[in-house]
C-alpha positions in Angstrom: 109.1 85.6 101.1 108.3 88.6 103.1 106.2 91.6 102.6 107.0 95.1 102.6 103.8 97.1 103.5 102.2 100.1 105.0 98.6 101.4 105.4 97.2 104.8 106.0 93.8 105.7 106.9 92.1 109.0 107.6 88.6 109.7 108.6 86.4 112.2 106.5 86.6 115.9 107.0 84.8 116.9 110.5 84.9 113.4 111.8 87.3 112.1 114.5 86.7 108.3 113.9 87.1 106.5 110.5 84.6 103.8 109.4 87.5 102.3 107.6 89.7 99.7 108.7 92.5 97.2 107.5 94.5 94.0 108.9 97.6 92.3 107.6 97.6 88.8 109.3 100.5 86.6 108.9 100.1 82.8 109.5 102.6 80.2 108.8 102.5 80.0 105.1 100.2 83.0 104.0 99.4 86.5 104.7 95.5 87.7 104.8 95.2 91.5 103.8 91.7 93.2 104.3 90.4 96.5 103.6 86.9 97.0 105.1 84.9 100.2 104.7 81.8 100.5 107.2 78.9 102.4 105.4 78.7 106.4 106.2 81.1 107.7 108.3 82.0 108.2 112.0 81.6 105.9 115.2 78.6 104.1 113.5 80.4 103.1 110.4 83.4 102.2 112.7 81.1 99.4 114.5 80.6 97.1 111.6 84.2 97.4 110.6 85.4 96.7 114.0 83.2 93.5 113.9 84.4 92.2 110.7 88.0 92.8 111.8 87.4 90.7 115.0 86.2 87.9 112.8 89.0 87.8 110.4 91.5 88.0 113.4 89.7 85.1 115.1 89.6 83.0 111.8 92.4 84.2 109.5 93.5 81.0 108.1 89.9 79.9 107.0 89.0 80.0 103.2 88.2 83.4 101.8 84.7 82.6 101.3 83.9 81.3 104.8 85.6 84.6 105.9 83.3 86.6 103.9 80.2 84.6 105.0 81.2 84.7 108.7 81.6 88.6 108.3 78.3 89.2 106.8 76.6 87.0 109.5 78.4 89.1 112.3 77.2 92.3 110.5 73.6 91.7 110.5 72.0 94.6 112.5 74.6 97.3 111.7 74.9 99.6 108.9 76.9 97.1 106.9 80.3 97.4 105.3 82.2 96.5 102.0 85.3 94.4 102.1 88.2 93.3 99.8 90.0 90.2 101.0 93.4 89.3 99.5 95.5 86.2 100.5 98.9 85.7 99.5 100.3 82.1 99.6 104.2 81.8 99.8 104.9 78.1 98.8 103.1 78.5 95.5 103.4 82.5 95.1 99.7 82.3 94.8 97.4 85.3 95.3 93.5 84.9 95.9 90.9 87.7 96.1 87.4 88.2 96.9 85.7 91.6 97.2 82.0 92.7 98.2 81.2 96.2 97.5 83.5 99.1 96.3 86.8 98.3 97.6 89.5 98.8 94.9 92.4 96.5 94.2 95.3 97.2 91.8 98.2 95.0 91.2 101.7 95.9 89.4 103.2 92.7 87.9 104.4 91.4 84.8 101.6 88.9 84.8 98.0 89.7 84.2 96.5 89.9 87.6 93.0 91.9 87.3 91.0 91.1 90.4 87.3 92.5 90.8 84.8 93.0 93.5 81.0 92.0 93.4 78.6 94.7 94.1 76.9 94.1 97.7 77.0 95.0 101.3 78.2 92.8 104.2 75.5 92.4 106.9 72.6 93.4 104.5 70.1 91.2 102.7 71.7 88.3 100.7 75.2 88.1 99.9 76.1 88.3 96.1 77.6 85.1 94.5 81.2 85.3 95.6 83.6 85.3 93.1 87.1 84.0 94.2 89.9 84.8 91.9 93.2 83.3 91.9 96.5 84.3 90.2 100.2 83.3 90.3 102.3 86.2 91.2 105.9 87.3 91.1 108.1 88.3 93.9 108.4 92.1 93.5 104.8 92.6 92.5 102.8 95.4 94.4 99.4 95.0 95.7 97.3 98.1 96.3 94.0 97.7 98.2 92.0 100.9 98.9 88.6 102.3 100.1 86.4 104.4 97.8 87.8 107.5 99.8 90.8 107.3 97.3 90.2 108.3 93.6 90.8 105.6 91.4 93.2 108.1 89.2 95.7 107.0 92.0 96.5 103.5 90.1 98.0 105.5 87.1 100.6 107.3 89.5 104.1 106.6 88.3 105.4 106.3 91.9 103.5 103.1 92.2 105.3 101.5 89.2 108.9 101.1 90.7 110.4 99.2 93.7 108.9 100.6 96.9 111.7 101.9 98.9 109.3 103.4 101.7 105.7 102.1 101.5 104.7 104.2 104.4 105.8 107.5 102.8 104.2 106.3 99.4 100.9 105.6 101.0 100.9 109.1 102.9 101.7 110.9 99.7 99.1 109.0 97.5 96.7 109.6 100.3 97.3 113.1 100.4 97.1 113.6 96.5 94.3 111.2 95.8 92.2 111.1 99.1 88.8 112.6 99.2 87.8 114.9 102.3 84.1 113.9 101.8 84.9 110.1 102.8 86.9 107.9 105.0 90.1 107.1 103.2 92.3 104.0 103.4 95.2 102.9 101.3 97.2 99.8 101.7 100.3 99.0 99.8 102.3 95.7 99.9 105.2 94.6 97.7 106.4 91.0 98.0 110.0 90.4 98.4 
């Protein structure tokens, strides 16, 4: 199995630094995908995102709940961030997801795959009870993770519901059509093959 993917990010209007970030980390039998949105905008919002990305890169093969807990601890004393973590396992065609805060995830599949994020903020007070959702997916399924800088109307766009020839061009197009100028924007599109 391989992943045909692209991510696009853009800072909010008037800012030169985005508080959003993403990662796609391949290990021997799986891929960890993350979208992170530091609260607010600009350099101060980028700090918690950078800290969370460092944790994910250092411990990418650890269980998703542990990764969330590590990020939460690392972000104490910062503005905080919201996060969506997706792990795709090749051997069993299994997808697992945990989200804290308003990171969106949409899956295009013949199977019913409807992961959700729990309310909360990494680095602030107490974590919500973490909900890890696990599904079996098909080769060819499309996974879209996005920050709240993208309008949820994007998920109904017909361009998402076909095999993706060029994920970079599609991500740029969707960001331009559905991205808000009043917020940082990140969209990550990945199709399994």
